[in-house]
C-alpha positions in Angstrom: -2.3 7.4 3.4 -3.2 4.1 4.5 -6.4 2.3 3.4 -9.7 3.6 4.4 -12.0 1.5 6.7 -15.0 0.1 5.1 -17.6 2.8 6.2 -15.1 5.7 4.4 -14.4 3.3 1.4 -18.2 2.9 1.1 -19.1 6.6 1.2 -16.1 7.3 -1.5 -17.6 4.6 -3.8 -21.2 6.1 -3.3 -20.0 9.7 -4.2 -18.4 8.3 -7.3 -21.8 6.9 -8.3 -21.1 3.1 -7.3 -24.1 1.4 -5.9 -25.5 -1.9 -4.4 -23.6 -5.2 -4.0 -20.6 -3.9 -6.2 -19.5 -1.7 -3.3 -18.5 -4.7 -1.0 -16.9 -6.5 -3.8 -14.7 -3.5 -4.8 -13.8 -2.6 -1.3 -12.5 -6.3 -1.0 -10.8 -6.0 -4.2 -9.1 -2.7 -3.6 -8.5 -3.5 0.1 -9.7 0.0 1.1 -6.6 1.7 -0.9 -8.0 5.0 -1.9 -6.5 5.4 -5.3 -7.4 1.5 -6.3 -11.0 2.6 -5.1 -11.1 5.6 -7.3 -9.5 3.8 -10.4 -11.8 0.9 -10.1 -14.8 3.0 -9.9 -13.8 4.9 -12.9 -13.3 1.7 -14.7 -16.8 0.6 -14.0 -18.3 3.6 -15.1 -16.3 3.7 -18.3 -16.9 -0.1 -18.9 -20.3 -0.8 -17.7 -20.7 -3.8 -20.2 -17.7 -5.6 -18.3 -17.9 -7.7 -15.3 -17.2 -5.8 -12.1 -13.9 -7.1 -11.7 -12.7 -7.0 -15.2 -14.0 -3.2 -15.4 -12.1 -2.3 -12.4 -9.0 -4.1 -13.0 -8.8 -2.7 -16.5 -8.7 0.8 -15.3 -6.3 0.3 -12.3 -3.9 -1.6 -14.4 -3.9 0.6 -17.2 -3.5 3.8 -15.2 -0.7 2.4 -12.9 1.2 1.2 -16.0 0.9 4.6 -17.5 2.2 6.2 -14.2 5.0 3.8 -14.1 6.0 4.4 -17.9 5.9 8.3 -17.2 8.6 7.8 -14.6 11.0 6.1 -17.0 13.6 8.6 -18.0 16.2 6.4 -19.6 15.5 6.7 -23.5 16.8 3.0 -24.1 15.0 1.6 -21.4 11.4 2.8 -22.5 11.5 0.9 -25.9 12.8 -2.1 -24.4 10.0 -1.9 -21.4 7.5 -1.6 -24.1 8.7 -4.6 -26.4 8.8 -6.7 -23.2 5.3 -5.9 -22.1 3.9 -7.3 -25.3 2.3 -10.6 -24.8 2.5 -13.0 -27.3 -0.8 -15.0 -27.8 -1.1 -18.2 -25.8 -2.0 -21.4 -27.5 -2.9 -24.7 -26.2 
């Protein structure tokens, strides 16, 4: 499935409870991709205290990471990927 046009993306977000100026910003962030729109709208619903982009990306990245890790079948690769994904604290 390809990206939705703006009108269809708008209807999808409204059906998921997103209103106002955030709709146009989410369509731009997700580039009309239905899964990204759905995950982003869920992130906003789950984390209304966060900025729009932060809430949307938190959910999208979390879900995509989970899907990717679920597909890893090699029992040695999974712990290596998990260890490599831990980001150290940056200092200036």
